[in-house]
gemmi code that builds the backbone of each chain (N, CA, C; Angstrom):
import gemmi

chains = {
    "A": [
        ("GLU", (81.468, 104.336, 83.049), (82.442, 103.852, 84.026), (82.882, 105.010, 84.912)),
        ("ASP", (82.859, 104.758, 86.212), (83.270, 105.805, 87.155), (84.751, 106.131, 87.001)),
        ("LYS", (85.069, 107.391, 87.240), (86.455, 107.817, 87.050), (86.813, 108.895, 88.056)),
        ("VAL", (88.013, 108.814, 88.593), (88.539, 109.855, 89.489), (89.932, 110.213, 88.997)),
        ("VAL", (90.146, 111.492, 88.766), (91.429, 111.952, 88.228), (92.042, 112.945, 89.193)),
        ("GLN", (93.288, 112.716, 89.547), (93.979, 113.618, 90.460), (95.114, 114.338, 89.744)),
        ("SER", (95.339, 115.551, 90.183), (96.463, 116.309, 89.634), (97.039, 117.219, 90.716)),
        ("PRO", (98.327, 117.538, 90.659), (99.291, 116.930, 89.752), (99.605, 115.499, 90.166)),
        ("LEU", (100.311, 114.778, 89.320), (100.677, 113.410, 89.671), (101.732, 113.412, 90.764)),
        ("SER", (102.616, 114.390, 90.704), (103.626, 114.500, 91.749), (103.996, 115.964, 91.938)),
        ("LEU", (104.551, 116.232, 93.094), (104.799, 117.611, 93.489), (105.952, 117.630, 94.477)),
        ("VAL", (106.888, 118.549, 94.280), (107.978, 118.731, 95.231), (107.927, 120.168, 95.723)),
        ("VAL", (107.861, 120.345, 97.031), (107.797, 121.697, 97.606), (108.785, 121.794, 98.756)),
        ("HIS", (109.019, 123.010, 99.195), (109.867, 123.247, 100.363), (109.014, 123.366, 101.608)),
        ("GLU", (109.596, 123.014, 102.704), (108.895, 123.162, 103.986), (108.369, 124.577, 104.127)),
        ("GLY", (107.143, 124.663, 104.622), (106.531, 125.973, 104.813), (105.635, 126.394, 103.666)),
        ("ASP", (105.800, 125.748, 102.528), (104.952, 126.097, 101.375), (103.523, 125.610, 101.617)),
        ("THR", (102.611, 126.186, 100.856), (101.221, 125.723, 100.846), (100.971, 124.992, 99.535)),
        ("VAL", (100.307, 123.866, 99.611), (100.024, 123.098, 98.398), (98.525, 122.863, 98.251)),
        ("THR", (98.104, 122.745, 97.010), (96.712, 122.420, 96.701), (96.698, 121.214, 95.777)),
        ("LEU", (96.024, 120.192, 96.207), (95.903, 118.980, 95.407), (94.482, 118.915, 94.844)),
        ("ASN", (94.394, 118.487, 93.596), (93.123, 118.523, 92.897), (92.565, 117.128, 92.642)),
        ("CYS", (91.249, 117.054, 92.641), (90.579, 115.785, 92.376), (89.291, 116.056, 91.624)),
        ("SER", (89.166, 115.482, 90.437), (87.901, 115.588, 89.708), (87.300, 114.193, 89.601)),
        ("TYR", (85.998, 114.118, 89.580), (85.369, 112.803, 89.629), (84.143, 112.722, 88.720)),
        ("GLU", (83.927, 111.507, 88.258), (82.679, 111.161, 87.571), (82.220, 109.861, 88.192)),
        ("VAL", (81.285, 109.953, 89.091), (80.836, 108.784, 89.852), (79.325, 108.690, 89.777)),
        ("THR", (78.849, 107.560, 89.316), (77.409, 107.337, 89.215), (76.780, 107.308, 90.598)),
        ("ASN", (75.670, 108.017, 90.722), (74.971, 108.066, 92.023), (75.942, 108.437, 93.147)),
        ("PHE", (76.621, 109.514, 92.928), (77.656, 109.977, 93.862), (77.091, 110.155, 95.265)),
        ("ARG", (77.858, 109.678, 96.231), (77.451, 109.815, 97.629), (78.432, 110.710, 98.390)),
        ("SER", (79.727, 110.432, 98.221), (80.702, 111.208, 98.992), (82.076, 111.112, 98.354)),
        ("LEU", (82.926, 112.045, 98.754), (84.298, 112.048, 98.278), (85.219, 111.870, 99.484)),
        ("LEU", (86.189, 111.007, 99.317), (87.080, 110.664, 100.418), (88.511, 111.071, 100.075)),
        ("TRP", (89.224, 111.556, 101.060), (90.659, 111.827, 100.904), (91.434, 110.958, 101.887)),
        ("TYR", (92.527, 110.376, 101.391), (93.402, 109.545, 102.206), (94.840, 110.001, 102.039)),
        ("LYS", (95.643, 109.684, 103.069), (97.093, 109.907, 103.000), (97.750, 108.540, 103.091)),
        ("GLN", (98.570, 108.207, 102.121), (99.236, 106.911, 102.145), (100.725, 107.093, 102.269)),
        ("GLU", (101.280, 106.580, 103.357), (102.727, 106.668, 103.552), (103.371, 105.319, 103.323)),
        ("LYS", (103.017, 104.354, 104.124), (103.640, 103.055, 103.952), (102.608, 101.980, 103.644)),
        ("LYS", (101.798, 101.694, 104.596), (100.865, 100.580, 104.422), (99.502, 101.086, 103.973)),
        ("ALA", (98.525, 100.919, 104.798), (97.174, 101.290, 104.375), (97.009, 102.802, 104.353)),
        ("PRO", (96.252, 103.280, 103.403), (95.947, 104.714, 103.402), (95.247, 105.114, 104.695)),
        ("THR", (95.599, 106.289, 105.185), (94.971, 106.822, 106.391), (93.877, 107.785, 105.979)),
        ("PHE", (92.703, 107.586, 106.545), (91.567, 108.420, 106.184), (91.774, 109.849, 106.671)),
        ("LEU", (91.476, 110.817, 105.804), (91.588, 112.226, 106.161), (90.215, 112.887, 106.259)),
        ("PHE", (89.481, 112.874, 105.159), (88.210, 113.590, 105.121), (87.174, 112.814, 104.325)),
        ("MET", (85.929, 113.028, 104.697), (84.817, 112.609, 103.862), (83.956, 113.836, 103.607)),
        ("LEU", (83.682, 114.092, 102.349), (82.922, 115.276, 101.963), (81.644, 114.829, 101.275)),
        ("THR", (80.540, 115.365, 101.719), (79.271, 115.019, 101.094), (78.524, 116.239, 100.581)),
        ("SER", (78.792, 117.384, 101.154), (78.053, 118.590, 100.782), (78.975, 119.587, 100.103)),
        ("SER", (78.434, 120.274, 99.138), (79.203, 121.289, 98.414), (79.467, 122.489, 99.298)),
        ("GLY", (80.652, 123.058, 99.132), (80.937, 124.361, 99.708), (81.251, 124.386, 101.184)),
        ("ILE", (81.211, 123.238, 101.839), (81.504, 123.224, 103.278), (82.915, 122.709, 103.464)),
        ("GLU", (83.772, 123.582, 103.994), (85.164, 123.213, 104.160), (85.322, 122.359, 105.422)),
        ("LYS", (86.099, 121.312, 105.262), (86.451, 120.501, 106.421), (87.917, 120.759, 106.733)),
        ("LYS", (88.203, 120.896, 108.025), (89.569, 121.213, 108.424), (90.047, 120.243, 109.486)),
        ("SER", (91.350, 119.953, 109.397), (91.997, 119.169, 110.426), (93.432, 119.658, 110.510)),
        ("GLY", (93.688, 120.527, 111.475), (95.021, 121.087, 111.599), (95.379, 121.918, 110.387)),
        ("ARG", (96.472, 121.548, 109.746), (96.925, 122.310, 108.567), (96.281, 121.830, 107.274)),
        ("LEU", (95.459, 120.806, 107.374), (94.808, 120.259, 106.190), (93.365, 120.726, 106.115)),
        ("SER", (92.934, 121.003, 104.914), (91.536, 121.365, 104.720), (91.106, 120.874, 103.349)),
        ("SER", (89.814, 120.681, 103.199), (89.305, 120.178, 101.931), (87.911, 120.704, 101.692)),
        ("ILE", (87.571, 120.822, 100.430), (86.254, 121.326, 100.074), (85.783, 120.615, 98.815)),
        ("LEU", (84.479, 120.505, 98.686), (83.877, 119.786, 97.568), (82.991, 120.728, 96.755)),
        ("ASP", (83.063, 120.604, 95.464), (82.181, 121.354, 94.564), (81.400, 120.330, 93.743)),
        ("LYS", (80.178, 120.061, 94.128), (79.395, 119.020, 93.462), (78.884, 119.460, 92.105)),
        ("LYS", (78.869, 120.744, 91.885), (78.435, 121.232, 90.579), (79.526, 120.989, 89.543)),
        ("GLU", (80.750, 121.292, 89.941), (81.887, 121.118, 89.033), (82.513, 119.734, 89.164)),
        ("LEU", (82.014, 118.894, 90.067), (82.529, 117.535, 90.286), (84.014, 117.593, 90.614)),
        ("PHE", (84.317, 118.352, 91.647), (85.708, 118.670, 91.918), (85.923, 118.826, 93.417)),
        ("SER", (87.114, 118.457, 93.859), (87.477, 118.676, 95.251), (88.942, 119.069, 95.316)),
        ("ILE", (89.299, 119.845, 96.323), (90.698, 120.166, 96.553), (91.071, 119.834, 97.989)),
        ("LEU", (92.335, 119.514, 98.137), (92.906, 119.293, 99.458), (94.038, 120.297, 99.612)),
        ("ASN", (93.952, 121.119, 100.628), (94.977, 122.118, 100.899), (95.812, 121.713, 102.091)),
        ("ILE", (97.099, 121.923, 101.978), (97.987, 121.719, 103.112), (98.801, 123.005, 103.272)),
        ("THR", (98.660, 123.642, 104.405), (99.412, 124.877, 104.653), (100.643, 124.570, 105.501)),
        ("ALA", (101.620, 125.444, 105.395), (102.856, 125.319, 106.195), (103.366, 123.878, 106.181)),
        ("THR", (103.611, 123.367, 104.995), (103.969, 121.959, 104.854), (105.210, 121.604, 105.664)),
        ("GLN", (105.230, 120.344, 106.089), (106.355, 119.795, 106.843), (106.823, 118.526, 106.137)),
        ("THR", (108.039, 118.107, 106.455), (108.559, 116.907, 105.795), (107.671, 115.693, 106.074)),
        ("GLY", (107.006, 115.693, 107.198), (106.102, 114.592, 107.543), (104.852, 114.545, 106.691)),
        ("ASP", (104.641, 115.580, 105.909), (103.488, 115.572, 105.002), (103.801, 114.813, 103.714)),
        ("SER", (105.058, 114.459, 103.527), (105.444, 113.719, 102.318), (104.703, 112.386, 102.289)),
        ("ALA", (103.980, 112.159, 101.225), (103.149, 110.953, 101.108), (102.462, 110.976, 99.757)),
        ("VAL", (101.707, 109.916, 99.498), (100.800, 109.920, 98.354), (99.406, 110.238, 98.890)),
        ("TYR", (98.762, 111.221, 98.305), (97.423, 111.609, 98.729), (96.414, 111.068, 97.714)),
        ("LEU", (95.498, 110.284, 98.233), (94.522, 109.614, 97.378), (93.147, 110.244, 97.550)),
        ("CYS", (92.473, 110.357, 96.442), (91.106, 110.838, 96.425), (90.241, 109.690, 95.929)),
        ("ALA", (89.064, 109.533, 96.494), (88.174, 108.446, 96.075), (86.739, 108.938, 96.073)),
        ("GLY", (85.998, 108.530, 95.053), (84.584, 108.866, 94.992), (83.760, 107.649, 95.344)),
        ("ARG", (82.787, 107.849, 96.187), (81.947, 106.724, 96.602), (80.550, 106.894, 96.031)),
        ("GLY", (80.075, 105.803, 95.408), (78.752, 105.850, 94.804), (77.804, 104.872, 95.461)),
        ("VAL", (76.930, 104.364, 94.647), (75.887, 103.479, 95.167), (76.499, 102.189, 95.687)),
        ("TYR", (75.874, 101.597, 96.691), (76.343, 100.360, 97.343), (77.772, 100.514, 97.857)),
        ("GLN", (78.135, 101.736, 98.148), (79.458, 102.055, 98.700), (80.602, 101.689, 97.765)),
        ("LYS", (80.318, 101.543, 96.500), (81.395, 101.298, 95.542), (82.334, 102.494, 95.551)),
        ("VAL", (83.619, 102.232, 95.648), (84.610, 103.301, 95.770), (85.537, 103.277, 94.570)),
        ("THR", (85.732, 104.426, 93.969), (86.668, 104.556, 92.855), (87.802, 105.463, 93.291)),
        ("PHE", (88.991, 104.912, 93.293), (90.159, 105.685, 93.710), (90.838, 106.337, 92.515)),
        ("GLY", (91.437, 107.501, 92.762), (92.361, 108.075, 91.804), (93.732, 107.431, 91.999)),
        ("THR", (94.666, 107.791, 91.154), (96.002, 107.191, 91.257), (96.886, 107.933, 92.250)),
        ("GLY", (96.370, 109.044, 92.755), (97.102, 109.728, 93.812), (98.013, 110.837, 93.329)),
        ("THR", (98.339, 111.715, 94.253), (99.355, 112.759, 94.042), (100.480, 112.479, 95.015)),
        ("LYS", (101.674, 112.319, 94.469), (102.836, 112.072, 95.318), (103.437, 113.408, 95.726)),
        ("LEU", (103.388, 113.696, 96.995), (103.914, 114.958, 97.516), (105.227, 114.708, 98.235)),
        ("GLN", (106.216, 115.468, 97.869), (107.496, 115.410, 98.567), (107.804, 116.790, 99.124)),
        ("VAL", (108.016, 116.857, 100.420), (108.336, 118.123, 101.078), (109.800, 118.063, 101.493)),
        ("ILE", (110.590, 118.984, 100.961), (112.018, 118.969, 101.267), (112.357, 120.082, 102.263)),
        ("PRO", (113.328, 119.817, 103.124), (113.657, 120.814, 104.164), (114.188, 122.104, 103.540)),
    ],
    "B": [
        ("GLY", (94.269, 104.294, 80.699), (95.074, 104.088, 81.894), (94.834, 102.724, 82.491)),
        ("ALA", (95.658, 102.402, 83.452), (95.581, 101.094, 84.089), (94.277, 100.938, 84.839)),
        ("VAL", (93.736, 99.730, 84.809), (92.472, 99.444, 85.472), (92.598, 98.174, 86.280)),
        ("VAL", (91.991, 98.212, 87.450), (91.914, 97.028, 88.295), (90.440, 96.713, 88.503)),
        ("SER", (90.086, 95.480, 88.268), (88.682, 95.092, 88.463), (88.570, 94.114, 89.614)),
        ("GLN", (87.401, 94.094, 90.216), (87.112, 93.124, 91.263), (85.795, 92.442, 90.943)),
        ("HIS", (85.743, 91.169, 91.282), (84.514, 90.407, 91.040), (84.301, 89.429, 92.169)),
        ("PRO", (83.119, 89.339, 92.746), (81.948, 90.141, 92.401), (82.006, 91.516, 93.063)),
        ("SER", (81.107, 92.385, 92.678), (81.055, 93.697, 93.306), (80.273, 93.624, 94.616)),
        ("ARG", (79.311, 92.701, 94.644), (78.532, 92.487, 95.865), (78.279, 91.013, 96.028)),
        ("VAL", (78.329, 90.549, 97.255), (78.004, 89.150, 97.515), (77.332, 89.035, 98.882)),
        ("ILE", (76.283, 88.245, 98.899), (75.577, 87.948, 100.142), (75.640, 86.442, 100.328)),
        ("CYS", (76.077, 86.008, 101.487), (76.201, 84.569, 101.702), (75.737, 84.204, 103.108)),
        ("LYS", (75.542, 82.923, 103.298), (75.128, 82.429, 104.618), (76.366, 82.188, 105.474)),
        ("SER", (76.182, 82.300, 106.737), (77.262, 82.046, 107.685), (77.785, 80.624, 107.496)),
        ("GLY", (79.091, 80.496, 107.477), (79.713, 79.186, 107.341), (80.171, 78.860, 105.933)),
        ("THR", (79.722, 79.632, 104.981), (80.151, 79.376, 103.602), (81.429, 80.134, 103.309)),
        ("SER", (82.064, 79.766, 102.198), (83.298, 80.445, 101.773), (83.004, 81.301, 100.555)),
        ("VAL", (83.676, 82.411, 100.492), (83.461, 83.362, 99.401), (84.799, 83.718, 98.774)),
        ("LYS", (84.842, 83.676, 97.459), (86.076, 84.037, 96.758), (85.883, 85.358, 96.044)),
        ("ILE", (86.856, 86.233, 96.211), (86.840, 87.545, 95.546), (88.052, 87.606, 94.623)),
        ("GLU", (87.806, 88.002, 93.397), (88.900, 88.103, 92.426), (89.314, 89.554, 92.219)),
        ("CYS", (90.598, 89.741, 92.029), (91.142, 91.047, 91.724), (92.031, 90.898, 90.486)),
        ("ARG", (91.705, 91.642, 89.455), (92.461, 91.524, 88.206), (93.011, 92.872, 87.760)),
        ("SER", (94.256, 92.849, 87.318), (94.801, 94.028, 86.651), (94.563, 93.816, 85.157)),
        ("LEU", (93.887, 94.761, 84.549), (93.369, 94.512, 83.203), (94.350, 94.811, 82.079)),
        ("ASP", (95.225, 95.757, 82.262), (96.118, 96.079, 81.148), (97.545, 96.321, 81.598)),
        ("PHE", (97.893, 95.721, 82.726), (99.285, 95.783, 83.149), (99.565, 94.584, 84.035)),
        ("GLN", (100.836, 94.321, 84.205), (101.237, 93.198, 85.043), (101.508, 93.708, 86.455)),
        ("ALA", (100.778, 93.135, 87.381), (100.875, 93.575, 88.770), (101.831, 92.657, 89.518)),
        ("THR", (102.993, 93.172, 89.817), (103.953, 92.353, 90.558), (103.530, 92.192, 92.009)),
        ("THR", (102.823, 93.174, 92.496), (102.361, 93.129, 93.886), (100.898, 93.526, 93.947)),
        ("MET", (100.143, 92.783, 94.744), (98.748, 93.139, 94.983), (98.504, 93.240, 96.481)),
        ("PHE", (97.635, 94.150, 96.840), (97.316, 94.392, 98.240), (95.829, 94.166, 98.463)),
        ("TRP", (95.514, 93.635, 99.621), (94.104, 93.464, 100.005), (93.832, 94.298, 101.251)),
        ("TYR", (92.758, 95.092, 101.161), (92.372, 95.957, 102.267), (90.952, 95.622, 102.690)),
        ("ARG", (90.677, 95.960, 103.946), (89.310, 95.861, 104.436), (88.930, 97.252, 104.929)),
        ("GLN", (87.752, 97.684, 104.528), (87.320, 99.017, 104.930), (86.385, 98.908, 106.119)),
        ("PHE", (86.690, 99.700, 107.128), (85.900, 99.691, 108.339), (85.021, 100.938, 108.396)),
        ("PRO", (84.084, 100.960, 109.328), (83.310, 102.180, 109.525), (84.238, 103.373, 109.735)),
        ("LYS", (83.739, 104.531, 109.404), (84.532, 105.767, 109.447), (85.644, 105.726, 108.409)),
        ("GLN", (85.419, 104.920, 107.395), (86.223, 104.969, 106.166), (87.664, 104.500, 106.304)),
        ("SER", (88.070, 104.027, 107.465), (89.466, 103.628, 107.580), (89.710, 102.352, 106.790)),
        ("LEU", (90.884, 102.265, 106.223), (91.279, 101.087, 105.459), (92.334, 100.331, 106.245)),
        ("MET", (92.153, 99.034, 106.345), (93.139, 98.210, 107.014), (93.796, 97.308, 105.988)),
        ("LEU", (95.100, 97.333, 105.949), (95.809, 96.419, 105.049), (95.760, 95.032, 105.653)),
        ("MET", (95.290, 94.086, 104.860), (95.194, 92.714, 105.350), (96.446, 91.930, 104.974)),
        ("ALA", (96.832, 92.065, 103.715), (97.961, 91.267, 103.252), (98.522, 91.837, 101.977)),
        ("THR", (99.764, 91.482, 101.738), (100.461, 91.859, 100.517), (100.845, 90.581, 99.784)),
        ("SER", (100.534, 90.501, 98.523), (100.892, 89.281, 97.801), (101.735, 89.606, 96.579)),
        ("ASN", (102.758, 88.812, 96.398), (103.613, 88.902, 95.234), (103.407, 87.665, 94.385)),
        ("GLU", (103.371, 87.857, 93.097), (103.089, 86.755, 92.182), (104.041, 85.594, 92.412)),
        ("GLY", (103.470, 84.429, 92.575), (104.265, 83.215, 92.710), (104.814, 82.942, 94.088)),
        ("SER", (104.506, 83.798, 95.041), (104.995, 83.528, 96.396), (103.853, 83.683, 97.397)),
        ("LYS", (104.114, 83.248, 98.602), (103.075, 83.316, 99.634), (102.811, 84.767, 100.023)),
        ("ALA", (101.562, 85.006, 100.391), (101.194, 86.355, 100.811), (101.782, 86.666, 102.181)),
        ("THR", (102.052, 87.932, 102.399), (102.512, 88.407, 103.703), (101.330, 89.039, 104.408)),
        ("TYR", (100.930, 88.461, 105.524), (99.759, 88.924, 106.234), (100.156, 89.923, 107.321)),
        ("GLU", (99.300, 90.883, 107.525), (99.512, 91.848, 108.597), (99.147, 91.203, 109.933)),
        ("GLN", (99.705, 91.781, 110.967), (99.457, 91.252, 112.301), (97.964, 91.292, 112.603)),
        ("GLY", (97.472, 90.201, 113.138), (96.063, 90.133, 113.513), (95.150, 89.595, 112.431)),
        ("VAL", (95.675, 89.387, 111.235), (94.857, 88.846, 110.140), (95.113, 87.344, 110.057)),
        ("GLU", (94.053, 86.561, 110.153), (94.207, 85.104, 110.147), (94.408, 84.598, 108.722)),
        ("LYS", (95.571, 84.042, 108.477), (95.870, 83.589, 107.114), (95.060, 82.372, 106.714)),
        ("ASP", (94.621, 81.578, 107.697), (93.816, 80.402, 107.362), (92.376, 80.781, 107.075)),
        ("LYS", (91.989, 81.956, 107.523), (90.618, 82.405, 107.284), (90.531, 83.225, 105.995)),
        ("PHE", (91.554, 84.003, 105.752), (91.584, 84.844, 104.555), (92.702, 84.322, 103.651)),
        ("LEU", (92.314, 83.429, 102.758), (93.288, 82.785, 101.886), (93.545, 83.666, 100.665)),
        ("ILE", (94.796, 83.933, 100.426), (95.155, 84.781, 99.290), (96.038, 83.995, 98.341)),
        ("ASN", (95.674, 84.064, 97.080), (96.423, 83.387, 96.026), (96.745, 84.394, 94.942)),
        ("HIS", (97.991, 84.454, 94.570), (98.406, 85.382, 93.504), (99.065, 84.541, 92.424)),
        ("ALA", (98.209, 83.874, 91.668), (98.691, 82.835, 90.756), (99.345, 83.383, 89.500)),
        ("SER", (98.969, 84.592, 89.123), (99.547, 85.145, 87.898), (99.777, 86.632, 88.107)),
        ("LEU", (100.401, 87.251, 87.130), (100.716, 88.678, 87.240), (99.497, 89.567, 87.045)),
        ("THR", (98.364, 88.956, 86.756), (97.156, 89.766, 86.559), (96.006, 89.349, 87.460)),
        ("LEU", (96.205, 88.357, 88.301), (95.087, 87.866, 89.114), (95.516, 87.512, 90.517)),
        ("SER", (94.764, 88.041, 91.475), (94.902, 87.627, 92.871), (93.509, 87.336, 93.393)),
        ("THR", (93.405, 86.334, 94.244), (92.101, 86.020, 94.818), (92.180, 86.031, 96.339)),
        ("LEU", (91.104, 86.483, 96.927), (90.941, 86.446, 98.388), (89.751, 85.556, 98.677)),
        ("THR", (89.967, 84.509, 99.448), (88.864, 83.629, 99.838), (88.614, 83.785, 101.327)),
        ("VAL", (87.409, 84.180, 101.649), (87.001, 84.278, 103.048), (86.376, 82.928, 103.400)),
        ("THR", (87.072, 82.155, 104.217), (86.588, 80.812, 104.526), (85.693, 80.838, 105.764)),
        ("SER", (84.685, 79.981, 105.728), (83.749, 79.881, 106.841), (83.355, 81.272, 107.341)),
        ("ALA", (82.756, 82.011, 106.438), (82.441, 83.412, 106.740), (81.430, 83.537, 107.876)),
        ("HIS", (81.624, 84.549, 108.679), (80.703, 84.875, 109.763), (80.218, 86.307, 109.594)),
        ("PRO", (79.118, 86.642, 110.248), (78.592, 88.003, 110.096), (79.619, 89.095, 110.370)),
        ("GLU", (80.549, 88.852, 111.289), (81.551, 89.883, 111.578), (82.541, 90.081, 110.441)),
        ("ASP", (82.519, 89.164, 109.467), (83.367, 89.340, 108.290), (82.719, 90.263, 107.262)),
        ("SER", (81.476, 90.615, 107.493), (80.792, 91.520, 106.571), (81.560, 92.837, 106.506)),
        ("SER", (81.899, 93.220, 105.314), (82.716, 94.418, 105.165), (82.868, 94.724, 103.685)),
        ("PHE", (83.632, 95.758, 103.434), (83.979, 96.144, 102.074), (85.445, 95.788, 101.880)),
        ("TYR", (85.722, 94.932, 100.906), (87.089, 94.481, 100.651), (87.596, 95.123, 99.360)),
        ("ILE", (88.743, 95.755, 99.460), (89.314, 96.464, 98.312), (90.688, 95.895, 98.001)),
        ("CYS", (90.950, 95.686, 96.738), (92.295, 95.269, 96.354), (92.970, 96.401, 95.600)),
        ("SER", (94.263, 96.376, 95.602), (95.003, 97.303, 94.752), (96.163, 96.547, 94.135)),
        ("ALA", (96.616, 97.034, 93.025), (97.683, 96.372, 92.295), (98.764, 97.379, 91.968)),
        ("ARG", (99.970, 96.953, 92.124), (101.083, 97.836, 91.810), (101.867, 97.230, 90.670)),
        ("GLY", (102.136, 98.059, 89.678), (102.908, 97.567, 88.564), (103.426, 98.741, 87.794)),
        ("GLN", (104.058, 98.473, 86.683), (104.582, 99.539, 85.857), (103.815, 99.589, 84.562)),
        ("GLU", (103.307, 100.755, 84.287), (102.525, 100.956, 83.071), (103.442, 101.592, 82.046)),
        ("GLY", (103.771, 100.857, 81.014), (104.583, 101.417, 79.938), (105.961, 101.845, 80.394)),
        ("GLY", (106.490, 101.175, 81.394), (107.832, 101.509, 81.834), (107.894, 102.746, 82.706)),
        ("GLY", (106.756, 103.244, 83.099), (106.747, 104.459, 83.901), (106.908, 104.187, 85.376)),
        ("THR", (106.617, 105.177, 86.171), (106.778, 105.073, 87.619), (105.812, 104.052, 88.190)),
        ("ASP", (106.265, 103.325, 89.199), (105.399, 102.397, 89.911), (104.189, 103.135, 90.453)),
        ("THR", (103.018, 102.658, 90.139), (101.802, 103.289, 90.610), (100.906, 102.215, 91.178)),
        ("GLN", (100.178, 102.590, 92.198), (99.232, 101.664, 92.814), (97.837, 102.006, 92.331)),
        ("TYR", (97.158, 101.016, 91.804), (95.806, 101.208, 91.285), (94.834, 100.404, 92.134)),
        ("PHE", (93.755, 101.060, 92.510), (92.776, 100.423, 93.373), (91.621, 99.838, 92.570)),
        ("GLY", (91.118, 98.713, 93.048), (89.908, 98.137, 92.482), (88.691, 98.825, 93.053)),
        ("PRO", (87.509, 98.513, 92.530), (86.269, 99.163, 92.958), (85.708, 98.612, 94.256)),
        ("GLY", (86.282, 97.535, 94.748), (85.799, 96.996, 96.009), (84.723, 95.946, 95.851)),
        ("THR", (84.596, 95.114, 96.866), (83.558, 94.076, 96.941), (82.861, 94.187, 98.288)),
        ("ARG", (81.554, 94.331, 98.227), (80.764, 94.413, 99.464), (80.322, 93.010, 99.846)),
        ("LEU", (80.820, 92.526, 100.961), (80.448, 91.189, 101.451), (79.479, 91.337, 102.622)),
        ("THR", (78.358, 90.664, 102.489), (77.391, 90.615, 103.580), (77.184, 89.158, 103.955)),
        ("VAL", (77.433, 88.842, 105.209), (77.261, 87.469, 105.690), (76.050, 87.427, 106.614)),
        ("LEU", (75.101, 86.612, 106.255), (73.843, 86.561, 107.028), (73.939, 85.562, 108.174)),
    ],
}
model = gemmi.Model(1)
for chain_id, residues in chains.items():
    chain = gemmi.Chain(chain_id)
    for i, (resn, *xyz) in enumerate(residues, 1):
        res = gemmi.Residue()
        res.name, res.seqid = resn, gemmi.SeqId(i, " ")
        for name, pos in zip(("N", "CA", "C"), xyz):
            atom = gemmi.Atom()
            atom.name, atom.element = name, gemmi.Element(name[0])
            atom.pos, atom.b_iso = gemmi.Position(*pos), 0.0
            res.add_atom(atom)
        chain.add_residue(res)
    model.add_chain(chain)
structure = gemmi.Structure()
structure.add_model(model)
structure.setup_entities()
């Protein structure tokens, strides 16, 4: 059975801090790893990672995949209160089957 | 840990037929279930929110007569795509929110259902 585990489950930081969110996965016929940010309604897509060792960046957010260790991290630098959300990691396998983790709840306080 | 299942995982149907997708919370009671549709470039669109025993709340632009949602029990919600057309082909994901062992409310996602309409 496919599994995606995220850690920590929740995190409280001060504005300006840098955070690292972790995601480990066991996905049959792994194709890609997805990161989402969920604030209110539907999760917002952040990154899709398919290759090991290639960092993807978008502003203060960056992510990297390690296919050997079955692991990915999401980094957020200079955090802002608007970064407060649940960050979801998902592994996609064959036939686009997606397995989500339960998320990391990030709270950024002023 | 809590698990959400979806059935079927894949379905191929002819245009004009109706397809039912089930979403079950396997070891917890889901007071709220959500239905999403995944679009190209991985974006997820929330279609509707359903609470057990009450009518689903549909997002703007989602036709409630086309996408029928039933949340008959605390462990089962169904999405029926009526008179499916090729443009309905997509990946449909459900999630369930409930409390596991009295802990914090957590949202658990199902594995998704790939619908292909010919």
